[in-house]
Steps between C-alpha positions, in 0.01 A plus 500: 500500500847454347565846362757379246238265352226761478410521133145626472547821309286807496459567130478862382161631395426602143609862459165582335341486847688821592240729349607838371334773295838636405389836638699674775182693588308178561741282697392146594639239738621311195736792438645457850524121517808307403529129436740293708732249335411132528563363848626142480644446849456630853843663465369695200217632718735594784731684261217683326321622811811584702645720226184698423386813677154437651238422239148368492538143377214340307495118513264274307387148589314374189400175669159363595600139572434561870149619420428193290636278777249664737206442266482864390441646156820545295599817317712690753818415309397772254470766769853643540528633145134606487543706818820648357306603188295742709765591755751624243235711323445706817646846541722596795295698757480860379461643852828352631834681462661396173783315676252294704277424200791357299562208736746248355322184384681176421297222342672178604286295263308176543593183684569234239507158662228283349737202493553517878279396788276763651708489818818570300329794328405638839860465618617696198245774566606520864865542398418789264277677752755459777776647283282799408395571858857474627603747231250754636258481208122513513317216328173438320436128440247413232347152521412244402344292770490597866736212572768760414393682813723249679838586339415870510399492867776269621773712337364805685450307825852361517651843436275654767617237749862582422422862588340398829145580386208260534375442142154643434303408188170661400307276263203651318308195387162328507686183607731414788733293277628290790429159350748228592762416238490132600362410157709753311546872452217702351347847504331426833821421692714819509443609859500148638845460348610843624401432861670161490819659366487812719283419805556846648333673204159660550239483225199732507237384250267780389193466278417140584159380384298248697423274204871465415653376826464205734493526878809275513703743287382799702593330826836388361603855410390636838688221680810605305478862612304643208185710477188447289292795379177379339302729273170389655618604848632830364170585336292401804713730718472778238876543491690621199792296372746755634332492843536122503873531431540766767330275753698184428839675469466736795822665616708318241387763250705755694833316458540509120628147496564309175207293372414299190161550333351210305196571282294219353273671250210270592457711812327755275140475390454328165317814387835684491741205462330228293831368370600304810580133542204493737267790566176584681256793478607600851837653578695826501420801290804679352430814705480316833810295424709794382412702810625214720800434275603867512479494879730198516752663264502812717532316832737214417822440311362310201783391271310229315148422383379192316198492266363154425229302322406751228372284214473688168304226316223538759500881495262755348664792316818426700341661808691278739838552334439875505413485871818306577705750297342788692586341838860449384511864385373629836772300676778603264437871545387480863179690427357536851 
């Protein structure tokens, strides 16, 4: 990407999303958050993130073109602001020291590139994420389609390689998402693209469901050094989700290496997350997922999580947006 030509801005969010009660005795995350200026070029992003003290950066990808290209149900473009609606209403954790509970939050805004190709939008997202990670910030990405798992993961992977660390990605998902991009980019191609761009990366897919994945895609990921954890196998062995992670990660959990965590909300049961681009009655419960998620946060250096495929038009009482906001909250305050 020619950095001087990069002109896919992140547009600031509406300030009304930063919820406040105007009460110092009832502080909310909206009272802590600040809105970043518009980012028009990669240089703007480098300047912003290099000058700031470490923040939690919130990025939105209001884009479901990749989902539509994969034959999925649209609606995920509405997710970033809907998740923010619930995230910014939350209170800082009362049981943490006051300094820890007032973590600095910078909302970078939403990617605004409808006039560009999907590939160009992904390049813009990668540039922003890379700048934030290099500046030492922690990131919550709010999709949008899971095709944005590619720019998020590849930005992390390339930085990990520069540090001499083999990139490790944990993908919580009902699907492998290793479809070939031969016929174009879509929400099923992120980890195919990642492993083509960074062959040394390792992808561990957790929460896979038998009805969602072909044998070819399973074999392809294994041939490329990945691991497949199917829910049916987990249940038949009577293992918890956290026990599955412990088994597949082994001694790597003792090294506190940097990892990227990608969360496609369709890995959850439709009973708790009906607002997904695709969902099934089977899948994670919030309690089982959060136990495993907390363990990963405690054992690894997790600087970035991505939440994808929440679809508010398909939701019931915004359950799925609330769940995504809660996962972001747990990451932001390292509640493990």
